Structures are given as C-alpha cells and as structure tokens.
C-alpha positions as CSV (number, residue, x, y, z in Angstrom):
1,M,150.7,20.7,152.8
2,W,150.9,17.4,151.1
3,I,149.4,14.2,152.6
4,P,152.6,12.3,152.5
5,E,154.3,15.0,154.6
6,L,151.4,14.9,157.0
7,A,151.9,11.2,157.4
8,L,155.5,11.5,158.2
9,R,154.9,14.2,160.8
10,C,151.8,12.5,162.3
11,P,152.4,8.8,161.9
12,R,149.8,8.0,164.7
13,I,147.0,9.2,162.5
14,F,147.8,6.6,160.0
15,T,149.1,3.7,162.2
16,T,146.9,3.4,165.2
17,H,143.6,2.5,163.5
18,T,142.2,-0.8,162.3
19,P,142.2,-1.5,158.5
20,A,138.5,-0.6,158.3
21,T,138.9,2.5,160.3
22,S,142.1,3.5,158.4
23,R,140.3,3.3,155.1
24,A,137.4,5.6,156.4
25,S,139.9,8.2,157.9
26,W,142.1,8.2,154.9
27,T,139.0,9.0,152.7
28,F,138.0,11.9,155.1
29,W,141.4,13.6,155.3
30,I,142.2,13.2,151.7
31,A,139.0,15.1,150.8
32,T,139.5,17.8,153.4
33,F,143.1,18.6,152.3
34,A,142.1,18.6,148.7
35,V,139.5,21.4,149.3
36,L,142.1,23.4,151.2
37,Q,144.7,22.9,148.5
38,C,142.4,24.2,145.8
39,L,141.4,27.2,147.9
40,A,145.1,28.0,148.5
41,C,145.9,27.7,144.8
42,G,143.1,29.9,143.8
43,K,144.1,32.9,146.0
44,G,147.7,32.7,145.0
45,S,146.9,32.8,141.2
46,A,144.5,36.0,141.2
47,P,145.8,38.7,138.8
48,R,146.9,42.1,140.2
49,P,145.0,45.3,138.9
50,D,146.9,47.7,136.6
51,G,147.9,51.3,137.7
52,A,144.6,53.1,136.9
53,K,142.5,50.4,138.6
54,A,144.8,50.6,141.5
55,E,144.3,54.3,141.9
56,N,140.4,54.0,141.6
57,A,140.4,51.3,144.1
58,A,142.7,53.4,146.4
59,A,140.3,56.4,146.2
60,S,137.2,54.1,146.8
61,S,139.0,52.7,149.8
62,A,139.8,56.3,151.1
63,R,136.2,57.3,150.7
64,A,135.1,54.2,152.5
65,E,137.6,54.8,155.2
66,S,136.3,58.5,155.5
67,A,132.8,57.4,155.6
68,A,133.5,54.8,158.1
69,A,136.0,56.9,160.0
70,P,135.0,57.4,163.7
71,G,133.2,60.9,164.3
72,A,132.5,61.5,160.5
73,K,129.4,63.9,160.1
74,E,127.2,64.1,157.1
75,V,127.0,67.9,155.9
76,T,125.3,70.0,153.1
77,L,127.3,72.6,151.3
78,A,125.9,76.0,150.4
79,P,127.5,78.2,147.7
80,V,128.5,81.8,148.3
81,T,126.2,83.8,146.0
82,E,126.0,87.6,145.2
83,V,122.8,89.2,146.4
84,V,121.8,92.8,146.2
85,I,122.1,94.2,149.8
86,E,120.3,97.3,150.9
87,Q,122.4,99.8,153.0
88,T,120.0,101.1,155.5
89,I,120.0,103.4,158.6
90,D,118.3,101.6,161.5
91,I,116.9,104.0,164.0
92,S,114.2,104.3,166.7
93,G,111.5,107.0,166.4
94,T,108.0,108.0,167.4
95,L,104.8,107.8,165.4
96,D,102.8,111.2,165.8
97,A,99.5,112.4,164.4
98,D,99.6,114.1,161.2
99,E,97.6,117.0,162.7
100,Q,96.3,117.6,166.2
101,V,94.0,120.3,167.3
102,T,92.1,121.3,170.5
103,V,88.6,122.5,169.5
104,G,87.2,125.1,171.8
105,A,84.4,127.4,172.1
106,K,84.8,130.6,170.1
107,V,82.4,132.5,172.1
108,P,81.4,132.2,175.8
109,G,78.2,130.3,176.7
110,R,76.6,127.3,178.5
111,L,77.2,124.0,176.6
112,A,73.7,122.7,175.4
113,S,74.9,119.5,173.8
114,I,78.0,117.6,172.7
115,A,77.7,115.0,170.0
116,V,81.1,113.2,170.3
117,D,83.2,111.1,172.8
118,L,86.4,109.3,173.0
119,A,87.5,107.7,169.7
120,S,84.6,109.2,167.8
121,P,85.4,109.6,164.1
122,V,84.6,113.0,162.8
123,T,84.8,114.8,159.5
124,R,85.6,118.3,158.6
125,D,82.8,120.8,159.4
126,Q,80.9,118.2,161.4
127,V,79.0,119.6,164.5
128,I,80.6,118.4,167.7
129,A,79.0,120.6,170.3
130,Q,76.3,123.3,170.6
131,L,76.1,126.3,173.1
132,E,72.9,127.8,174.1
133,T,72.0,130.5,171.6
134,R,69.2,132.6,173.2
135,D,71.6,135.4,174.3
136,Y,73.0,135.5,170.8
137,E,69.6,135.7,169.2
138,L,68.7,138.6,171.4
139,R,72.0,140.4,170.4
140,I,71.0,140.0,166.8
141,E,67.7,141.7,167.4
142,Q,69.3,144.5,169.3
143,A,72.0,145.2,166.5
144,A,69.2,145.0,163.9
145,A,67.2,147.8,165.8
146,A,70.2,150.0,166.1
147,L,71.0,149.7,162.5
148,A,67.3,150.6,161.5
149,Q,67.6,153.6,163.8
150,S,70.7,154.8,162.0
151,R,69.4,154.3,158.6
152,A,66.3,156.2,159.5
153,Q,68.4,159.2,160.6
154,L,69.6,159.3,157.1
155,G,66.2,158.9,155.6
156,L,67.0,155.4,154.4
157,P,64.6,152.5,154.3
158,Q,65.0,149.8,156.9
159,D,66.5,147.4,154.4
160,G,68.8,148.0,151.4
161,P,72.3,148.9,150.5
162,D,74.1,152.0,152.0
163,T,75.6,153.0,148.6
164,E,72.3,154.5,147.3
165,L,72.5,157.4,149.6
166,E,73.3,160.8,148.2
167,V,74.6,163.3,150.7
168,E,73.1,166.3,149.1
169,E,69.7,164.7,149.1
170,T,69.5,164.2,152.8
171,A,67.0,166.2,154.8
172,I,69.6,167.8,157.1
173,V,71.8,169.0,154.2
174,R,68.8,170.2,152.1
175,Q,67.7,172.3,155.3
176,A,71.2,173.8,155.7
177,S,71.4,174.5,152.1
178,A,68.2,176.5,152.2
179,T,69.2,178.3,155.2
180,L,72.5,179.3,153.4
181,K,70.6,180.5,150.4
182,E,68.3,182.7,152.5
183,A,71.2,184.1,154.5
184,Q,73.0,185.0,151.2
185,A,70.0,186.7,149.8
186,N,69.7,188.7,152.8
187,Q,73.3,189.5,152.7
188,V,72.9,190.9,149.1
189,R,69.9,193.0,150.0
190,A,71.6,194.4,153.0
191,R,74.6,195.4,151.1
192,N,72.3,197.2,148.5
193,L,70.4,199.0,151.2
194,A,73.6,200.0,152.9
195,K,74.8,201.5,149.8
196,E,71.7,203.6,149.4
197,G,72.1,204.6,153.1
198,L,68.8,202.8,153.9
199,M,70.4,200.3,156.4
200,S,72.7,200.9,159.3
201,G,76.0,199.3,159.6
202,M,74.9,197.2,162.4
203,D,72.2,195.5,160.4
204,L,74.6,195.0,157.6
205,D,77.1,193.2,159.9
206,A,74.2,191.1,161.2
207,A,73.3,190.0,157.7
208,E,77.1,189.2,156.8
209,A,77.3,187.1,160.0
210,A,74.1,185.2,159.3
211,A,75.5,184.3,155.8
212,V,78.8,182.9,157.3
213,R,76.8,181.0,159.9
214,A,74.5,179.5,157.2
215,E,77.6,178.3,155.2
216,S,79.1,176.8,158.3
217,G,75.8,175.0,158.9
218,L,75.8,173.5,155.5
219,Q,79.2,172.1,156.0
220,S,78.2,170.8,159.4
221,A,75.2,169.1,157.9
222,R,77.2,167.4,155.3
223,E,79.7,166.2,157.9
224,E,76.8,164.9,160.1
225,V,75.6,163.0,157.2
226,R,79.0,161.3,156.8
227,I,79.0,160.5,160.4
228,R,75.6,159.0,160.3
229,Q,76.7,156.9,157.3
230,A,79.7,155.7,159.3
231,T,77.2,154.8,162.3
232,V,75.1,152.9,159.8
233,R,78.2,150.9,158.7
234,Q,79.2,150.3,162.3
235,R,75.6,149.1,163.3
236,R,75.6,146.9,160.1
237,S,78.9,145.5,161.3
238,E,77.6,144.8,164.8
239,L,74.8,143.0,163.3
240,R,77.0,140.7,161.2
241,M,79.1,140.1,164.4
242,A,76.0,139.2,166.3
243,R,75.1,136.8,163.7
244,Q,78.6,135.3,163.6
245,Q,78.5,134.9,167.3
246,L,75.2,133.0,166.9
247,A,76.9,130.8,164.2
248,D,80.0,130.3,166.4
249,A,77.7,128.9,169.2
250,V,77.8,125.7,166.9
251,V,81.2,124.1,167.3
252,R,82.4,122.2,164.3
253,S,85.5,120.0,163.6
254,P,88.2,121.7,161.6
255,I,89.8,118.6,160.2
256,D,89.0,114.9,159.4
257,G,90.1,112.7,162.4
258,V,89.3,110.9,165.6
259,V,88.5,112.4,169.0
260,Q,91.4,111.7,171.3
261,L,89.9,113.3,174.5
262,R,86.6,115.1,175.4
263,R,87.2,118.0,177.7
264,A,83.7,119.3,178.5
265,S,80.4,118.1,179.6
266,V,76.7,119.4,179.0
267,G,75.6,122.2,181.2
268,Q,79.3,123.5,181.8
269,Y,79.7,127.2,181.2
270,L,82.6,127.7,178.8
271,A,84.6,130.9,178.5
272,A,85.8,132.0,175.1
273,G,88.4,129.7,173.9
274,A,87.7,127.0,176.5
275,P,88.6,123.4,175.1
276,I,85.9,121.1,174.3
277,A,87.6,118.2,172.6
278,D,91.1,117.1,171.1
279,I,91.0,115.8,167.5
280,V,93.8,114.0,165.8
281,R,94.3,113.0,162.2
282,I,95.9,109.5,162.2
283,D,96.1,108.8,158.5
284,P,98.7,109.2,157.4
285,L,100.9,109.0,160.4
286,R,104.0,111.2,160.7
287,L,107.2,109.4,161.8
288,R,109.8,111.7,163.3
289,V,113.3,110.4,163.7
290,A,116.7,112.2,164.6
291,I,119.5,110.9,162.4
292,P,123.0,111.3,163.6
293,E,125.1,113.7,161.8
294,L,127.6,111.1,160.4
295,E,124.7,109.1,158.8
296,A,122.6,112.0,157.8
297,A,124.6,112.9,154.7
298,G,123.1,110.0,152.9
299,V,119.4,110.8,153.6
300,R,117.4,112.2,150.8
301,Q,113.7,113.1,150.2
302,G,111.8,110.4,148.6
303,Q,113.8,107.4,150.0
304,A,112.0,104.3,151.1
305,V,111.2,103.8,154.8
306,R,110.1,100.7,156.5
307,V,108.6,100.7,160.1
308,T,108.1,97.9,162.5
309,L,106.5,97.9,165.9
310,P,107.4,95.8,168.9
311,G,105.2,92.6,169.0
312,D,104.0,93.2,165.4
313,R,105.6,91.3,162.6
314,A,104.2,93.4,159.8
315,T,106.3,96.0,158.1
316,Y,104.8,99.4,157.1
317,P,106.1,101.2,154.3
318,G,106.6,105.0,153.8
319,T,108.8,107.6,152.2
320,V,111.1,110.3,153.6
321,A,108.9,113.4,153.2
322,R,110.6,116.3,155.0
323,L,114.1,117.0,156.3
324,A,115.1,119.7,158.7
325,P,117.2,122.5,157.0
326,A,119.9,122.4,159.6
327,I,121.6,120.0,162.2
328,D,120.6,120.5,165.7
329,P,123.7,122.0,167.4
330,Q,122.9,120.4,170.8
331,S,122.3,116.8,169.7
332,R,124.2,116.9,166.4
333,T,121.3,115.1,164.7
334,L,119.0,115.8,161.7
335,L,115.3,115.7,162.2
336,V,113.7,113.6,159.4
337,E,109.9,113.2,158.9
338,S,108.1,110.4,156.9
339,D,104.5,109.9,156.0
340,I,103.3,106.3,157.0
341,K,100.1,105.0,155.6
342,N,98.0,103.8,158.5
343,P,95.9,100.6,157.9
344,G,93.7,101.5,160.8
345,H,95.2,100.0,163.9
346,L,98.4,102.1,164.2
347,R,98.3,104.8,167.0
348,P,100.2,108.1,167.4
349,G,102.7,108.1,170.1
350,S,104.0,104.5,169.4
351,L,107.6,103.9,169.7
352,V,108.9,102.1,166.5
353,T,112.0,101.1,164.7
354,A,112.6,102.5,161.3
355,Q,114.8,101.6,158.4
356,I,115.8,104.1,155.8
357,V,117.1,102.6,152.7
358,V,119.9,104.9,151.5
359,D,121.7,102.6,149.0
360,A,121.6,99.2,147.4
361,K,124.6,97.2,146.0
362,P,125.5,93.5,145.2
363,A,127.6,91.6,147.8
364,P,128.6,88.0,148.6
365,T,126.2,86.3,151.0
366,V,125.7,82.9,152.9
367,P,122.8,81.3,154.5
368,A,122.3,82.8,158.0
369,S,122.5,79.3,159.3
370,A,126.0,79.0,158.2
371,I,127.4,81.6,160.4
372,V,128.8,80.6,163.7
373,R,129.2,83.2,166.3
374,F,131.2,82.9,169.4
375,A,132.6,85.5,171.8
376,G,131.9,88.4,169.4
377,L,133.7,86.6,166.4
378,S,132.0,85.2,163.3
379,K,133.3,82.1,161.3
380,V,132.0,79.5,158.7
381,V,133.1,76.0,158.2
382,T,134.4,74.7,154.8
383,V,135.4,71.2,153.8
384,E,139.0,70.5,152.7
385,N,140.3,67.0,152.1
386,G,137.3,65.5,153.7
387,K,137.7,67.5,156.9
388,A,136.0,70.5,158.4
389,K,138.0,73.7,158.3
390,E,136.9,77.0,160.1
391,K,137.3,80.3,158.4
392,P,136.8,83.6,160.2
393,V,134.6,86.0,158.4
394,T,133.3,89.6,158.7
395,T,129.5,89.8,158.4
396,G,127.4,92.7,157.2
397,R,123.8,93.2,156.8
398,A,121.1,90.6,156.6
399,A,118.9,90.2,153.4
400,G,116.2,87.8,154.3
401,D,117.7,84.4,155.3
402,R,121.2,85.4,154.0
403,V,123.9,87.4,155.5
404,E,126.4,89.7,153.7
405,I,130.1,88.7,153.9
406,V,132.3,91.7,153.9
407,S,135.5,89.7,154.1
408,G,136.7,86.1,154.4
409,L,135.0,84.6,151.4
410,T,134.5,85.1,147.8
411,V,131.6,84.2,145.3
412,G,131.9,80.6,144.2
413,E,133.2,79.1,147.5
414,S,131.0,76.7,149.5
415,V,130.5,76.5,153.1
416,V,128.6,74.0,155.4
417,A,125.1,75.1,155.5
418,Q,124.3,74.0,159.1
419,P,127.6,73.4,160.9
420,G,126.1,73.0,164.3
421,S,128.8,71.7,166.8
422,L,131.2,70.7,163.8
423,Q,134.8,71.1,165.0
424,Q,138.0,72.1,163.2
425,G,139.5,68.8,161.5
426,Q,136.5,66.8,162.2
427,P,135.9,64.2,159.3
428,V,132.8,65.0,157.2
429,L,130.9,63.4,154.4
430,V,129.3,65.8,151.9
431,K,125.8,64.8,150.8
432,E,125.2,64.2,147.2
433,G,123.9,67.1,145.2
434,S,125.1,69.7,147.6
C-alpha cells in the first residue's frame, strides 16, 4: 500500500501532530512501509521450478509427510532367502543300555567277598565276587583219587594220557588169553585121546566146555578193559568238573560297564544262578523309537539322528543302526534303533526327543522374528506405498533362526524383520540400508 493512499484513508495520522512530531512520524512510517514493500516485491518475483524439479520437490514433500505422519513407525526389512531345510521326523523315545546283564553265581556257595557296589565301573573278566572255595577244593581231591584208582585198575600210572593203553597188554586180558590157550591145548589133547579110546566121552565134553569158557572169558576181559577205560574218562571228567566249579567260585564280569545294582551281601548263601549284581554297558547308548507307519517309509539305515534331553541344551548325534523287519500290527509302528555316543553323563532309561533327518532340500525362508502368529494363523508384514500390509503365509520347519515358508512368499521379496504390534495400513518408515 502506497503512503499517499494511507494518508487519504488515515488523515489523522498526518494532521493531528505538531510540525516537529509530524516530521518524526513521517520518517518512521516511510521507513517501515518501504521495508514491507520490498519484502512483498521479492516474494512475488521468485521464479517457479520446472517440471522435473517439481516432481522431486513433491516426492521429497511426500517423504517428509510420511515421516512426519502421525503413528509412523521405523522398520527394518529382511529379504526372503533360500536356505537348505532338513526334512526330519520328530519323535520321543527312550535311551536304553547297549547291554544289560545280571551276574549270578554259577555254583552254590557262601559269598566270601564282593568287590563292587552301586556305580562301580567294571571291565570284562574283572573279579566282582568270590565264593568260599573249601568245598570245591575237597571235591577236586576226591575226583583226583577216584581217577587214580581207575587208572590203577588198568595198570596205568597215576598221571599221563589215556591213549597209551593197549587193551591186549592189560593184565586181565593177558590172564584170560593164557587161560584160553591152556583150555585149547587141553581140548586138542582130549580129542586125540578120545580118538585112541584113551579118554571117555565125559572127559572130552569137559575139555570142550572149558575151551568155550576160556574163549568167553577172554572176550569178557577185553570188555572189562573197555569199561575201565570209560571209567577213567568219567573220573577225569569229574576232576575237570570239580576244577571248573572251583574256578566258577570266582564271579567275573562278562562285559565292560557299570554296576547298576548290587543284589547280594557277604556271608549270604547263594544257590546256583542267584543274582549278585546288575551290570550295564552305557557307551554307546541304544535309542529305541517307534516310527508311525506313514513316516516309516522314509527311514533308512545310516541316516543322521539328533537327540535332545529335557533341561539339556546340548544335542547328541547318532545314526540309524537297526530297523525292525516288519511293522507292528498292533500299534502300526516300525521299531528303529540308533547308537548314541555317550559323553559320560547320559543315563539309560532317559526319555528323549529325537530327530531323524530323512531328506534335505532348499526352500524360501524368513527370520523367525518376522512371523506373527495369532489364533492358529501365521502372517508377515510387508511395506507397500509407505504403509504396512499383512500377508498370510504357511510356515514349515525351522532352520536355526529362520523359518521355512511353504506358501505366501517368494524368494526376493522383503518383509518387516520385527513387526511387533504393527497394524494393517499403518504408516512406516524404512530404515536406510535395509
């Protein structure tokens, strides 16, 4: 507005003051309106941007509006990447001892000593108990005397092998053989005398009968020798048995392992077969699981197995070692056994969770933190036109900190890494570099 126009509209400003006051007021108002006029002219004369600059300015303005929009949330994007996912069978099972035996007394007797207790480690053939041996030592002496008697009846020395005996050289056979020869000689003489009429028929019959008896006596002598030889073998066997019983009075461990339970005490009389201790071999352990029939088709010998225990974060590896030849008709399951290396603290009887790796293939995955689950449904959040957009997905197996996406996303897309409470349509601001 020009000063003359202002003077016409507001005459009092210029007419009600003294000359000195008017000059000062005029000077003030002229300077003020001059500054205002310059500012107004400068604003009206600024050049307008061309088309490209206008678009850039509009985009910058839109980003500024988005960043400054109420409720905007800063987010980080994570790409959908392809990762090799293992196809596993998850199932519960039990760890059993590789071998478990109950060691007992093979012979009866009173327990003289026991060298092990609960949790005692033992090795194969280690002495774990000892029975009193006096009775068995006496039996050895008795059996040895009976053997010596039988050998003496055959004319054998007290010690030595039995094969050196010649039946025809034994005393009883030589005696019977001599009697036979004498009877045969008498038989010949009697026949000659009978021919000459010098012997009666009765005497001839007696000589014939004596020869027959002598022949039978020789045969009986040979059989008696064979019987005595058998008796010698029997006595020798009894001697070996007595010695074996003495050896069995020492109870040894049949396997390497650990004592799970001690069942007898010193001074207790034990019958043959009475248990003394339970011994288990705990390395390796044997994992037994029953695989449902529908999943059993993919299980093969040699496949990797991972075992976890409740309250233990460690994973214990193993392999499928044995498969049952048939499906159980009652439970419709297949019994599978795996050998698990025992680092020392695993115990038989533990209930475990096992994973059998039956296959491995690449699949799209996202971070586990990107999955939002509610009411049994799974979804992820993507960014579209500066706003959050929910996408339903079907998830599969986990691979570390990533989750398989069966459907809903493809490799190359991006999702919000940590959606939290982000809602559909909520403005978002993507962090740089994500």
